[in-house]
N, CA, C and O atoms as a GROMACS GRO file, in nm:
protein
  592
    1MET      N    1   1.533  -4.019   1.699
    1MET     CA    2   1.443  -4.095   1.709
    1MET      C    3   1.346  -4.045   1.805
    1MET      O    4   1.373  -3.973   1.900
    2ARG      N    5   1.243  -4.083   1.778
    2ARG     CA    6   1.132  -4.030   1.865
    2ARG      C    7   1.065  -4.129   1.918
    2ARG      O    8   1.063  -4.240   1.863
    3PRO      N    9   0.984  -4.097   2.060
    3PRO     CA   10   0.966  -4.194   2.119
    3PRO      C   11   0.826  -4.280   1.998
    3PRO      O   12   0.777  -4.219   1.903
    4ILE      N   13   0.795  -4.408   2.031
    4ILE     CA   14   0.688  -4.453   1.958
    4ILE      C   15   0.602  -4.460   1.991
    4ILE      O   16   0.524  -4.526   1.922
    5GLY      N   17   0.545  -4.392   2.133
    5GLY     CA   18   0.453  -4.349   2.188
    5GLY      C   19   0.395  -4.206   2.102
    5GLY      O   20   0.285  -4.174   2.058
    6ASP      N   21   0.522  -4.143   2.105
    6ASP     CA   22   0.466  -3.951   1.995
    6ASP      C   23   0.465  -4.068   1.870
    6ASP      O   24   0.414  -4.155   1.941
    7VAL      N   25   0.475  -4.112   1.786
    7VAL     CA   26   0.480  -4.158   1.702
    7VAL      C   27   0.321  -4.213   1.671
    7VAL      O   28   0.242  -4.167   1.589
    8ALA      N   29   0.309  -4.290   1.734
    8ALA     CA   30   0.147  -4.388   1.746
    8ALA      C   31   0.041  -4.263   1.788
    8ALA      O   32  -0.070  -4.261   1.734
    9ARG      N   33   0.077  -4.162   1.882
    9ARG     CA   34  -0.024  -4.045   1.874
    9ARG      C   35  -0.044  -3.935   1.744
    9ARG      O   36  -0.143  -3.870   1.711
   10ALA      N   37   0.084  -3.942   1.689
   10ALA     CA   38   0.057  -3.819   1.563
   10ALA      C   39  -0.011  -3.871   1.420
   10ALA      O   40  -0.030  -3.808   1.316
   11ILE      N   41  -0.043  -4.024   1.457
   11ILE     CA   42  -0.100  -4.104   1.413
   11ILE      C   43  -0.253  -4.173   1.413
   11ILE      O   44  -0.322  -4.254   1.350
   12GLY      N   45  -0.256  -4.078   1.538
   12GLY     CA   46  -0.382  -4.106   1.578
   12GLY      C   47  -0.430  -4.251   1.662
   12GLY      O   48  -0.539  -4.286   1.706
   13ILE      N   49  -0.291  -4.315   1.664
   13ILE     CA   50  -0.281  -4.414   1.799
   13ILE      C   51  -0.304  -4.450   1.939
   13ILE      O   52  -0.197  -4.461   1.998
   14ASP      N   53  -0.377  -4.465   1.991
   14ASP     CA   54  -0.353  -4.455   2.155
   14ASP      C   55  -0.252  -4.503   2.189
   14ASP      O   56  -0.262  -4.626   2.182
   15PRO      N   57  -0.126  -4.463   2.234
   15PRO     CA   58  -0.014  -4.527   2.299
   15PRO      C   59  -0.043  -4.612   2.402
   15PRO      O   60   0.050  -4.680   2.447
   16ALA      N   61  -0.135  -4.622   2.442
   16ALA     CA   62  -0.154  -4.737   2.528
   16ALA      C   63  -0.206  -4.876   2.517
   16ALA      O   64  -0.227  -4.966   2.598
   17VAL      N   65  -0.219  -4.860   2.369
   17VAL     CA   66  -0.284  -5.010   2.300
   17VAL      C   67  -0.161  -5.024   2.264
   17VAL      O   68  -0.130  -5.141   2.245
   18LEU      N   69  -0.058  -4.927   2.243
   18LEU     CA   70   0.111  -5.053   2.209
   18LEU      C   71   0.170  -5.159   2.290
   18LEU      O   72   0.155  -5.143   2.412
   19GLU      N   73   0.236  -5.268   2.251
   19GLU     CA   74   0.326  -5.328   2.287
   19GLU      C   75   0.457  -5.325   2.302
   19GLU      O   76   0.526  -5.411   2.246
   20PRO      N   77   0.518  -5.216   2.386
   20PRO     CA   78   0.658  -5.177   2.341
   20PRO      C   79   0.747  -5.283   2.372
   20PRO      O   80   0.734  -5.381   2.446
   21TYR      N   81   0.857  -5.234   2.288
   21TYR     CA   82   0.945  -5.325   2.266
   21TYR      C   83   1.112  -5.213   2.285
   21TYR      O   84   1.215  -5.226   2.220
   22GLY      N   85   1.083  -5.113   2.397
   22GLY     CA   86   1.172  -5.056   2.434
   22GLY      C   87   1.121  -4.917   2.384
   22GLY      O   88   1.001  -4.912   2.359
   23HIS      N   89   1.204  -4.789   2.362
   23HIS     CA   90   1.126  -4.649   2.361
   23HIS      C   91   1.110  -4.625   2.223
   23HIS      O   92   1.046  -4.519   2.223
   24TYR      N   93   1.128  -4.659   2.096
   24TYR     CA   94   1.110  -4.668   2.006
   24TYR      C   95   1.107  -4.765   1.922
   24TYR      O   96   1.190  -4.770   1.831
   25LYS      N   97   0.976  -4.894   1.943
   25LYS     CA   98   0.986  -4.971   1.867
   25LYS      C   99   0.852  -5.020   1.937
   25LYS      O  100   0.847  -4.993   2.057
   26ALA      N  101   0.734  -5.094   1.879
   26ALA     CA  102   0.626  -5.138   1.944
   26ALA      C  103   0.524  -5.235   1.819
   26ALA      O  104   0.508  -5.224   1.698
   27LYS      N  105   0.475  -5.321   1.913
   27LYS     CA  106   0.376  -5.403   1.793
   27LYS      C  107   0.236  -5.335   1.854
   27LYS      O  108   0.196  -5.290   1.961
   28LEU      N  109   0.189  -5.356   1.722
   28LEU     CA  110   0.022  -5.285   1.753
   28LEU      C  111  -0.065  -5.402   1.699
   28LEU      O  112  -0.064  -5.455   1.588
   29PRO      N  113  -0.150  -5.430   1.821
   29PRO     CA  114  -0.260  -5.540   1.777
   29PRO      C  115  -0.341  -5.453   1.711
   29PRO      O  116  -0.342  -5.330   1.722
   30LEU      N  117  -0.438  -5.550   1.611
   30LEU     CA  118  -0.542  -5.552   1.511
   30LEU      C  119  -0.631  -5.496   1.601
   30LEU      O  120  -0.700  -5.408   1.548
   31SER      N  121  -0.661  -5.519   1.750
   31SER     CA  122  -0.806  -5.451   1.797
   31SER      C  123  -0.786  -5.320   1.839
   31SER      O  124  -0.872  -5.272   1.912
   32ALA      N  125  -0.647  -5.224   1.793
   32ALA     CA  126  -0.679  -5.104   1.773
   32ALA      C  127  -0.724  -5.043   1.691
   32ALA      O  128  -0.737  -4.921   1.701
   33PHE      N  129  -0.768  -5.126   1.566
   33PHE     CA  130  -0.826  -5.097   1.458
   33PHE      C  131  -0.973  -5.112   1.466
   33PHE      O  132  -1.059  -5.074   1.386
   34LYS      N  133  -0.989  -5.193   1.612
   34LYS     CA  134  -1.200  -5.192   1.600
   34LYS      C  135  -1.254  -5.083   1.594
   34LYS      O  136  -1.176  -4.997   1.636
   35GLY      N  137  -1.374  -5.032   1.554
   35GLY     CA  138  -1.469  -4.961   1.549
   35GLY      C  139  -1.421  -4.805   1.473
   35GLY      O  140  -1.475  -4.695   1.487
   36ARG      N  141  -1.291  -4.844   1.383
   36ARG     CA  142  -1.257  -4.712   1.336
   36ARG      C  143  -1.266  -4.728   1.188
   36ARG      O  144  -1.212  -4.818   1.125
   37PRO      N  145  -1.334  -4.640   1.142
   37PRO     CA  146  -1.346  -4.618   0.974
   37PRO      C  147  -1.220  -4.689   0.878
   37PRO      O  148  -1.101  -4.670   0.902
   38ASN      N  149  -1.256  -4.749   0.800
   38ASN     CA  150  -1.172  -4.809   0.715
   38ASN      C  151  -1.191  -4.658   0.580
   38ASN      O  152  -1.280  -4.614   0.508
   39ARG      N  153  -1.051  -4.629   0.608
   39ARG     CA  154  -1.077  -4.486   0.504
   39ARG      C  155  -0.935  -4.470   0.476
   39ARG      O  156  -0.908  -4.356   0.438
   40GLY      N  157  -0.840  -4.546   0.482
   40GLY     CA  158  -0.708  -4.515   0.454
   40GLY      C  159  -0.701  -4.599   0.287
   40GLY      O  160  -0.782  -4.681   0.242
   41LYS      N  161  -0.541  -4.530   0.202
   41LYS     CA  162  -0.528  -4.605   0.118
   41LYS      C  163  -0.401  -4.680   0.139
   41LYS      O  164  -0.305  -4.664   0.214
   42LEU      N  165  -0.437  -4.778   0.035
   42LEU     CA  166  -0.255  -4.854   0.060
   42LEU      C  167  -0.162  -4.857  -0.084
   42LEU      O  168  -0.196  -4.883  -0.200
   43VAL      N  169  -0.063  -4.829  -0.039
   43VAL     CA  170   0.060  -4.830  -0.114
   43VAL      C  171   0.111  -4.969  -0.114
   43VAL      O  172   0.156  -5.018  -0.010
   44LEU      N  173   0.107  -5.032  -0.220
   44LEU     CA  174   0.228  -5.146  -0.188
   44LEU      C  175   0.332  -5.110  -0.271
   44LEU      O  176   0.325  -5.063  -0.385
   45VAL      N  177   0.450  -5.142  -0.188
   45VAL     CA  178   0.585  -5.078  -0.272
   45VAL      C  179   0.630  -5.263  -0.291
   45VAL      O  180   0.602  -5.329  -0.191
   46SER      N  181   0.685  -5.329  -0.391
   46SER     CA  182   0.729  -5.443  -0.386
   46SER      C  183   0.843  -5.459  -0.537
   46SER      O  184   0.874  -5.380  -0.626
   47ALA      N  185   0.876  -5.584  -0.508
   47ALA     CA  186   0.978  -5.622  -0.636
   47ALA      C  187   1.054  -5.480  -0.696
   47ALA      O  188   1.001  -5.440  -0.800
   48ILE      N  189   1.125  -5.429  -0.666
   48ILE     CA  190   1.195  -5.283  -0.658
   48ILE      C  191   1.348  -5.333  -0.699
   48ILE      O  192   1.410  -5.368  -0.598
   49THR      N  193   1.427  -5.344  -0.826
   49THR     CA  194   1.531  -5.376  -0.824
   49THR      C  195   1.581  -5.248  -0.784
   49THR      O  196   1.568  -5.140  -0.843
   50PRO      N  197   1.668  -5.287  -0.624
   50PRO     CA  198   1.810  -5.158  -0.636
   50PRO      C  199   1.872  -5.104  -0.709
   50PRO      O  200   1.906  -5.147  -0.820
   51THR      N  201   1.901  -4.982  -0.655
   51THR     CA  202   1.997  -4.880  -0.752
   51THR      C  203   2.139  -4.941  -0.741
   51THR      O  204   2.164  -5.041  -0.675
   52PRO      N  205   2.222  -4.874  -0.808
   52PRO     CA  206   2.346  -4.919  -0.749
   52PRO      C  207   2.397  -4.887  -0.612
   52PRO      O  208   2.478  -4.942  -0.538
   53ALA      N  209   2.311  -4.765  -0.600
   53ALA     CA  210   2.389  -4.696  -0.488
   53ALA      C  211   2.291  -4.765  -0.357
   53ALA      O  212   2.298  -4.716  -0.244
   54GLY      N  213   2.221  -4.858  -0.381
   54GLY     CA  214   2.131  -4.905  -0.284
   54GLY      C  215   2.002  -4.888  -0.264
   54GLY      O  216   1.964  -4.980  -0.193
   55GLU      N  217   1.926  -4.824  -0.287
   55GLU     CA  218   1.801  -4.762  -0.277
   55GLU      C  219   1.667  -4.858  -0.326
   55GLU      O  220   1.607  -4.839  -0.432
   56GLY      N  221   1.644  -4.927  -0.260
   56GLY     CA  222   1.532  -5.021  -0.319
   56GLY      C  223   1.410  -5.042  -0.247
   56GLY      O  224   1.378  -4.925  -0.224
   57LYS      N  225   1.328  -5.108  -0.201
   57LYS     CA  226   1.169  -5.106  -0.188
   57LYS      C  227   1.189  -5.023   0.000
   57LYS      O  228   1.111  -4.934   0.033
   58THR      N  229   1.274  -5.060   0.073
   58THR     CA  230   1.264  -5.012   0.212
   58THR      C  231   1.256  -4.810   0.188
   58THR      O  232   1.181  -4.715   0.212
   59THR      N  233   1.372  -4.836   0.135
   59THR     CA  234   1.380  -4.638   0.087
   59THR      C  235   1.310  -4.593   0.029
   59THR      O  236   1.322  -4.472   0.046
   60THR      N  237   1.193  -4.622  -0.073
   60THR     CA  238   1.123  -4.597  -0.127
   60THR      C  239   1.026  -4.550  -0.072
   60THR      O  240   0.973  -4.439  -0.074
   61THR      N  241   0.994  -4.686  -0.001
   61THR     CA  242   0.857  -4.678   0.122
   61THR      C  243   0.865  -4.562   0.229
   61THR      O  244   0.771  -4.506   0.285
   62ILE      N  245   1.008  -4.540   0.246
   62ILE     CA  246   1.024  -4.468   0.364
   62ILE      C  247   1.046  -4.316   0.365
   62ILE      O  248   1.035  -4.230   0.453
   63GLY      N  249   1.090  -4.310   0.209
   63GLY     CA  250   1.069  -4.196   0.138
   63GLY      C  251   0.916  -4.110   0.105
   63GLY      O  252   0.878  -3.994   0.098
   64LEU      N  253   0.849  -4.272   0.087
   64LEU     CA  254   0.731  -4.196   0.044
   64LEU      C  255   0.659  -4.137   0.142
   64LEU      O  256   0.619  -4.020   0.148
   65VAL      N  257   0.642  -4.248   0.236
   65VAL     CA  258   0.585  -4.183   0.341
   65VAL      C  259   0.633  -4.062   0.456
   65VAL      O  260   0.571  -4.037   0.560
   66GLN      N  261   0.774  -3.986   0.404
   66GLN     CA  262   0.819  -3.876   0.450
   66GLN      C  263   0.756  -3.766   0.361
   66GLN      O  264   0.696  -3.673   0.414
   67GLY      N  265   0.769  -3.775   0.246
   67GLY     CA  266   0.708  -3.720   0.161
   67GLY      C  267   0.565  -3.685   0.162
   67GLY      O  268   0.538  -3.565   0.150
   68LEU      N  269   0.464  -3.775   0.176
   68LEU     CA  270   0.342  -3.738   0.210
   68LEU      C  271   0.291  -3.682   0.368
   68LEU      O  272   0.182  -3.642   0.408
   69THR      N  273   0.419  -3.699   0.432
   69THR     CA  274   0.376  -3.628   0.562
   69THR      C  275   0.382  -3.489   0.573
   69THR      O  276   0.310  -3.404   0.625
   70LYS      N  277   0.518  -3.487   0.492
   70LYS     CA  278   0.529  -3.354   0.480
   70LYS      C  279   0.430  -3.262   0.409
   70LYS      O  280   0.422  -3.144   0.446
   71ILE      N  281   0.351  -3.310   0.304
   71ILE     CA  282   0.268  -3.240   0.288
   71ILE      C  283   0.097  -3.240   0.321
   71ILE      O  284   0.002  -3.225   0.244
   72GLY      N  285   0.103  -3.272   0.502
   72GLY     CA  286   0.026  -3.298   0.538
   72GLY      C  287  -0.064  -3.423   0.550
   72GLY      O  288  -0.175  -3.391   0.593
   73VAL      N  289  -0.051  -3.562   0.525
   73VAL     CA  290  -0.115  -3.645   0.469
   73VAL      C  291  -0.084  -3.752   0.616
   73VAL      O  292   0.026  -3.806   0.617
   74ARG      N  293  -0.143  -3.768   0.688
   74ARG     CA  294  -0.131  -3.840   0.781
   74ARG      C  295  -0.093  -3.986   0.724
   74ARG      O  296  -0.165  -4.043   0.642
   75SER      N  297   0.033  -4.046   0.776
   75SER     CA  298   0.081  -4.176   0.696
   75SER      C  299   0.196  -4.270   0.779
   75SER      O  300   0.295  -4.229   0.839
   76ALA      N  301   0.164  -4.365   0.768
   76ALA     CA  302   0.252  -4.466   0.790
   76ALA      C  303   0.297  -4.585   0.703
   76ALA      O  304   0.232  -4.616   0.603
   77ALA      N  305   0.422  -4.661   0.746
   77ALA     CA  306   0.443  -4.767   0.672
   77ALA      C  307   0.446  -4.922   0.767
   77ALA      O  308   0.459  -4.937   0.888
   78ALA      N  309   0.431  -5.004   0.676
   78ALA     CA  310   0.448  -5.139   0.743
   78ALA      C  311   0.524  -5.228   0.664
   78ALA      O  312   0.488  -5.288   0.562
   79LEU      N  313   0.677  -5.233   0.746
   79LEU     CA  314   0.809  -5.248   0.680
   79LEU      C  315   0.818  -5.381   0.745
   79LEU      O  316   0.785  -5.377   0.864
   80ARG      N  317   0.862  -5.527   0.691
   80ARG     CA  318   0.902  -5.607   0.704
   80ARG      C  319   1.002  -5.680   0.804
   80ARG      O  320   1.032  -5.589   0.881
   81GLU      N  321   1.065  -5.784   0.842
   81GLU     CA  322   1.201  -5.741   0.909
   81GLU      C  323   1.294  -5.830   0.774
   81GLU      O  324   1.274  -5.921   0.693
   82PRO      N  325   1.387  -5.750   0.807
   82PRO     CA  326   1.484  -5.776   0.684
   82PRO      C  327   1.555  -5.922   0.700
   82PRO      O  328   1.564  -5.968   0.814
   83SER      N  329   1.598  -5.984   0.608
   83SER     CA  330   1.688  -6.110   0.573
   83SER      C  331   1.823  -6.092   0.682
   83SER      O  332   1.833  -5.982   0.737
   84LEU      N  333   1.903  -6.175   0.707
   84LEU     CA  334   2.034  -6.166   0.796
   84LEU      C  335   2.151  -6.125   0.700
   84LEU      O  336   2.265  -6.089   0.730
   85GLY      N  337   2.092  -6.141   0.571
   85GLY     CA  338   2.223  -6.107   0.465
   85GLY      C  339   2.290  -6.008   0.505
   85GLY      O  340   2.412  -6.015   0.491
   86PRO      N  341   2.220  -5.861   0.581
   86PRO     CA  342   2.314  -5.816   0.559
   86PRO      C  343   2.441  -5.791   0.733
   86PRO      O  344   2.543  -5.722   0.743
   87VAL      N  345   2.376  -5.877   0.832
   87VAL     CA  346   2.455  -5.887   0.939
   87VAL      C  347   2.554  -6.008   0.891
   87VAL      O  348   2.637  -6.047   0.973
   88PHE      N  349   2.550  -6.067   0.760
   88PHE     CA  350   2.684  -6.155   0.741
   88PHE      C  351   2.752  -6.104   0.602
   88PHE      O  352   2.827  -6.173   0.532
   89GLY      N  353   2.717  -5.987   0.580
   89GLY     CA  354   2.811  -5.918   0.461
   89GLY      C  355   2.775  -5.968   0.335
   89GLY      O  356   2.862  -5.977   0.248
   90MET      N  357   2.614  -6.015   0.305
   90MET     CA  358   2.592  -6.054   0.186
   90MET      C  359   2.505  -5.996   0.101
   90MET      O  360   2.489  -6.035  -0.015
   91LYS      N  361   2.452  -5.913   0.147
   91LYS     CA  362   2.347  -5.791   0.097
   91LYS      C  363   2.370  -5.672   0.137
   91LYS      O  364   2.472  -5.647   0.202
   92GLY      N  365   2.273  -5.572   0.102
   92GLY     CA  366   2.227  -5.439   0.142
   92GLY      C  367   2.149  -5.491   0.281
   92GLY      O  368   2.105  -5.600   0.319
   93GLY      N  369   2.158  -5.323   0.351
   93GLY     CA  370   2.084  -5.347   0.494
   93GLY      C  371   1.951  -5.425   0.525
   93GLY      O  372   1.917  -5.506   0.611
   94GLY      N  373   1.884  -5.360   0.405
   94GLY     CA  374   1.747  -5.403   0.414
   94GLY      C  375   1.668  -5.297   0.528
   94GLY      O  376   1.560  -5.337   0.572
   95ALA      N  377   1.708  -5.193   0.565
   95ALA     CA  378   1.660  -5.078   0.633
   95ALA      C  379   1.698  -4.939   0.577
   95ALA      O  380   1.732  -4.842   0.645
   96GLY      N  381   1.687  -4.946   0.434
   96GLY     CA  382   1.680  -4.757   0.395
   96GLY      C  383   1.836  -4.722   0.438
   96GLY      O  384   1.929  -4.772   0.500
   97GLY      N  385   1.803  -4.614   0.367
   97GLY     CA  386   1.973  -4.533   0.376
   97GLY      C  387   1.947  -4.394   0.364
   97GLY      O  388   1.845  -4.341   0.320
   98GLY      N  389   2.050  -4.340   0.408
   98GLY     CA  390   2.040  -4.188   0.413
   98GLY      C  391   1.901  -4.133   0.523
   98GLY      O  392   1.856  -4.179   0.628
   99ALA      N  393   1.866  -4.020   0.443
   99ALA     CA  394   1.727  -3.967   0.563
   99ALA      C  395   1.626  -4.033   0.562
   99ALA      O  396   1.526  -3.991   0.620
  100SER      N  397   1.627  -4.173   0.483
  100SER     CA  398   1.489  -4.281   0.476
  100SER      C  399   1.534  -4.377   0.511
  100SER      O  400   1.549  -4.464   0.426
  101GLU      N  401   1.577  -4.404   0.657
  101GLU     CA  402   1.666  -4.509   0.702
  101GLU      C  403   1.529  -4.547   0.848
  101GLU      O  404   1.467  -4.456   0.902
  102MET      N  405   1.512  -4.676   0.880
  102MET     CA  406   1.468  -4.723   0.974
  102MET      C  407   1.578  -4.760   1.060
  102MET      O  408   1.680  -4.826   1.040
  103LEU      N  409   1.517  -4.682   1.187
  103LEU     CA  410   1.588  -4.692   1.281
  103LEU      C  411   1.542  -4.773   1.458
  103LEU      O  412   1.433  -4.787   1.512
  104PRO      N  413   1.618  -4.793   1.482
  104PRO     CA  414   1.723  -4.836   1.549
  104PRO      C  415   1.767  -4.939   1.474
  104PRO      O  416   1.723  -5.049   1.508
  105MET      N  417   1.883  -4.937   1.329
  105MET     CA  418   1.905  -5.009   1.281
  105MET      C  419   1.951  -5.131   1.260
  105MET      O  420   1.930  -5.210   1.168
  106MET      N  421   2.047  -5.138   1.402
  106MET     CA  422   2.111  -5.294   1.445
  106MET      C  423   2.015  -5.374   1.536
  106MET      O  424   2.018  -5.497   1.538
  107ASP      N  425   1.930  -5.302   1.611
  107ASP     CA  426   1.803  -5.411   1.586
  107ASP      C  427   1.732  -5.482   1.505
  107ASP      O  428   1.716  -5.603   1.496
  108ILE      N  429   1.662  -5.328   1.403
  108ILE     CA  430   1.598  -5.417   1.317
  108ILE      C  431   1.686  -5.544   1.190
  108ILE      O  432   1.631  -5.621   1.112
  109ASN      N  433   1.819  -5.523   1.211
  109ASN     CA  434   1.850  -5.623   1.142
  109ASN      C  435   1.920  -5.761   1.247
  109ASN      O  436   1.995  -5.854   1.217
  110LEU      N  437   1.861  -5.725   1.366
  110LEU     CA  438   1.903  -5.856   1.432
  110LEU      C  439   1.779  -5.849   1.554
  110LEU      O  440   1.773  -5.796   1.665
  111HIS      N  441   1.693  -5.923   1.477
  111HIS     CA  442   1.547  -5.972   1.529
  111HIS      C  443   1.454  -5.856   1.565
  111HIS      O  444   1.369  -5.872   1.652
  112PHE      N  445   1.462  -5.787   1.527
  112PHE     CA  446   1.370  -5.681   1.560
  112PHE      C  447   1.306  -5.685   1.690
  112PHE      O  448   1.354  -5.642   1.795
  113ASN      N  449   1.154  -5.758   1.666
  113ASN     CA  450   1.104  -5.791   1.818
  113ASN      C  451   1.108  -5.924   1.841
  113ASN      O  452   1.021  -5.956   1.921
  114GLY      N  453   1.188  -6.036   1.794
  114GLY     CA  454   1.232  -6.151   1.837
  114GLY      C  455   1.105  -6.236   1.770
  114GLY      O  456   1.073  -6.338   1.830
  115ASP      N  457   1.055  -6.213   1.690
  115ASP     CA  458   0.963  -6.321   1.668
  115ASP      C  459   1.004  -6.372   1.579
  115ASP      O  460   0.985  -6.491   1.606
  116PHE      N  461   1.091  -6.363   1.399
  116PHE     CA  462   1.164  -6.444   1.346
  116PHE      C  463   1.260  -6.522   1.451
  116PHE      O  464   1.281  -6.641   1.428
  117HIS      N  465   1.303  -6.477   1.535
  117HIS     CA  466   1.396  -6.506   1.620
  117HIS      C  467   1.360  -6.659   1.681
  117HIS      O  468   1.443  -6.745   1.707
  118ALA      N  469   1.209  -6.670   1.698
  118ALA     CA  470   1.151  -6.769   1.746
  118ALA      C  471   1.104  -6.862   1.716
  118ALA      O  472   1.087  -6.961   1.787
  119VAL      N  473   1.061  -6.840   1.553
  119VAL     CA  474   1.035  -6.889   1.476
  119VAL      C  475   1.176  -6.998   1.406
  119VAL      O  476   1.165  -7.118   1.380
  120SER      N  477   1.265  -6.937   1.393
  120SER     CA  478   1.424  -7.007   1.347
  120SER      C  479   1.440  -7.107   1.440
  120SER      O  480   1.442  -7.229   1.426
  121SER      N  481   1.453  -7.034   1.546
  121SER     CA  482   1.435  -7.141   1.683
  121SER      C  483   1.397  -7.252   1.716
  121SER      O  484   1.457  -7.344   1.771
  122ALA      N  485   1.230  -7.237   1.658
  122ALA     CA  486   1.182  -7.335   1.666
  122ALA      C  487   1.194  -7.450   1.570
  122ALA      O  488   1.158  -7.563   1.602
  123HIS      N  489   1.246  -7.420   1.446
  123HIS     CA  490   1.263  -7.447   1.296
  123HIS      C  491   1.395  -7.550   1.318
  123HIS      O  492   1.401  -7.659   1.262
  124ASN      N  493   1.510  -7.493   1.418
  124ASN     CA  494   1.638  -7.552   1.431
  124ASN      C  495   1.598  -7.672   1.508
  124ASN      O  496   1.615  -7.791   1.480
  125LEU      N  497   1.537  -7.612   1.624
  125LEU     CA  498   1.509  -7.738   1.741
  125LEU      C  499   1.451  -7.866   1.635
  125LEU      O  500   1.518  -7.968   1.616
  126LEU      N  501   1.336  -7.846   1.580
  126LEU     CA  502   1.277  -7.935   1.484
  126LEU      C  503   1.390  -8.004   1.384
  126LEU      O  504   1.350  -8.107   1.329
  127ALA      N  505   1.480  -7.977   1.364
  127ALA     CA  506   1.597  -8.011   1.263
  127ALA      C  507   1.660  -8.102   1.332
  127ALA      O  508   1.693  -8.214   1.294
  128ALA      N  509   1.679  -8.042   1.452
  128ALA     CA  510   1.789  -8.143   1.540
  128ALA      C  511   1.716  -8.278   1.598
  128ALA      O  512   1.764  -8.391   1.602
  129LEU      N  513   1.602  -8.238   1.636
  129LEU     CA  514   1.513  -8.369   1.666
  129LEU      C  515   1.507  -8.459   1.517
  129LEU      O  516   1.563  -8.569   1.517
  130VAL      N  517   1.471  -8.433   1.450
  130VAL     CA  518   1.476  -8.514   1.291
  130VAL      C  519   1.593  -8.596   1.284
  130VAL      O  520   1.600  -8.718   1.273
  131ASP      N  521   1.724  -8.472   1.295
  131ASP     CA  522   1.884  -8.518   1.274
  131ASP      C  523   1.910  -8.654   1.362
  131ASP      O  524   1.961  -8.762   1.331
  132ASN      N  525   1.848  -8.599   1.493
  132ASN     CA  526   1.896  -8.700   1.582
  132ASN      C  527   1.812  -8.833   1.542
  132ASN      O  528   1.874  -8.938   1.527
  133ALA      N  529   1.670  -8.827   1.526
  133ALA     CA  530   1.611  -8.948   1.525
  133ALA      C  531   1.672  -9.020   1.418
  133ALA      O  532   1.711  -9.135   1.442
  134LEU      N  533   1.688  -8.964   1.291
  134LEU     CA  534   1.761  -9.056   1.181
  134LEU      C  535   1.898  -9.076   1.241
  134LEU      O  536   1.903  -9.198   1.223
  135HIS      N  537   2.030  -9.042   1.307
  135HIS     CA  538   2.113  -9.089   1.353
  135HIS      C  539   2.091  -9.211   1.464
  135HIS      O  540   2.165  -9.309   1.457
  136ASN      N  541   2.001  -9.204   1.552
  136ASN     CA  542   1.982  -9.331   1.596
  136ASN      C  543   1.887  -9.431   1.599
  136ASN      O  544   1.821  -9.479   1.691
  137GLY      N  545   1.893  -9.457   1.445
  137GLY     CA  546   1.848  -9.582   1.426
  137GLY      C  547   1.681  -9.566   1.390
  137GLY      O  548   1.606  -9.658   1.357
  138ASN      N  549   1.646  -9.424   1.408
  138ASN     CA  550   1.542  -9.412   1.324
  138ASN      C  551   1.423  -9.447   1.370
  138ASN      O  552   1.342  -9.470   1.280
  139PRO      N  553   1.378  -9.460   1.492
  139PRO     CA  554   1.256  -9.512   1.583
  139PRO      C  555   1.139  -9.452   1.530
  139PRO      O  556   1.038  -9.518   1.556
  140SER      N  557   1.108  -9.292   1.430
  140SER     CA  558   1.003  -9.266   1.444
  140SER      C  559   0.982  -9.286   1.270
  140SER      O  560   0.929  -9.194   1.207
  141ARG      N  561   1.030  -9.420   1.198
  141ARG     CA  562   1.010  -9.442   1.085
  141ARG      C  563   0.960  -9.330   0.990
  141ARG      O  564   0.850  -9.325   0.935
  142LEU      N  565   1.065  -9.238   0.980
  142LEU     CA  566   1.094  -9.133   0.894
  142LEU      C  567   1.150  -9.157   0.793
  142LEU      O  568   1.266  -9.198   0.802
  143ASP      N  569   1.094  -9.142   0.669
  143ASP     CA  570   1.122  -9.119   0.517
  143ASP      C  571   1.239  -9.036   0.512
  143ASP      O  572   1.212  -8.917   0.531
  144PRO      N  573   1.342  -9.056   0.495
  144PRO     CA  574   1.494  -8.961   0.494
  144PRO      C  575   1.453  -8.833   0.370
  144PRO      O  576   1.458  -8.710   0.371
  145ARG      N  577   1.415  -8.930   0.277
  145ARG     CA  578   1.414  -8.878   0.140
  145ARG      C  579   1.287  -8.780   0.126
  145ARG      O  580   1.286  -8.712   0.023
  146ARG      N  581   1.162  -8.762   0.229
  146ARG     CA  582   1.083  -8.707   0.246
  146ARG      C  583   1.101  -8.588   0.351
  146ARG      O  584   1.030  -8.488   0.347
  147VAL      N  585   1.167  -8.602   0.411
  147VAL     CA  586   1.216  -8.498   0.463
  147VAL      C  587   1.205  -8.347   0.426
  147VAL      O  588   1.301  -8.308   0.359
  148THR      N  589   1.109  -8.250   0.456
  148THR     CA  590   1.178  -8.095   0.416
  148THR      C  591   1.189  -8.015   0.560
  148THR      O  592   1.235  -7.901   0.564
   0.00000   0.00000   0.00000
């Protein structure tokens, strides 16, 4: 794996603007693009039915970026955090495969940079509060049929 600062530099981004999460991943603030011309192209890869071997959206996206880079086109991919299905053995890894995979795969499948974990923890806290209120006489007068 290449350090994230080297990857940023290769696509024209100053590594100083990165919010690093270790050596190989980082968040990039939108302010990093302020004052830069919009001259990029967007290729959206979505709604692909994976092949029997498991090649789907992530593998296609990473392979596309690798191919474009190979022919001299400066390119990057913005990928989402996969579901926790792979961790529980319920679906594929959601992080590509073979020579077209996101690394470090374990970090990617287990909370990437913590954002989704924070959202799910907040959701669980709210669910516990509602459950506790309903169990203890419903002092907040919640309509249990309308809790979603």
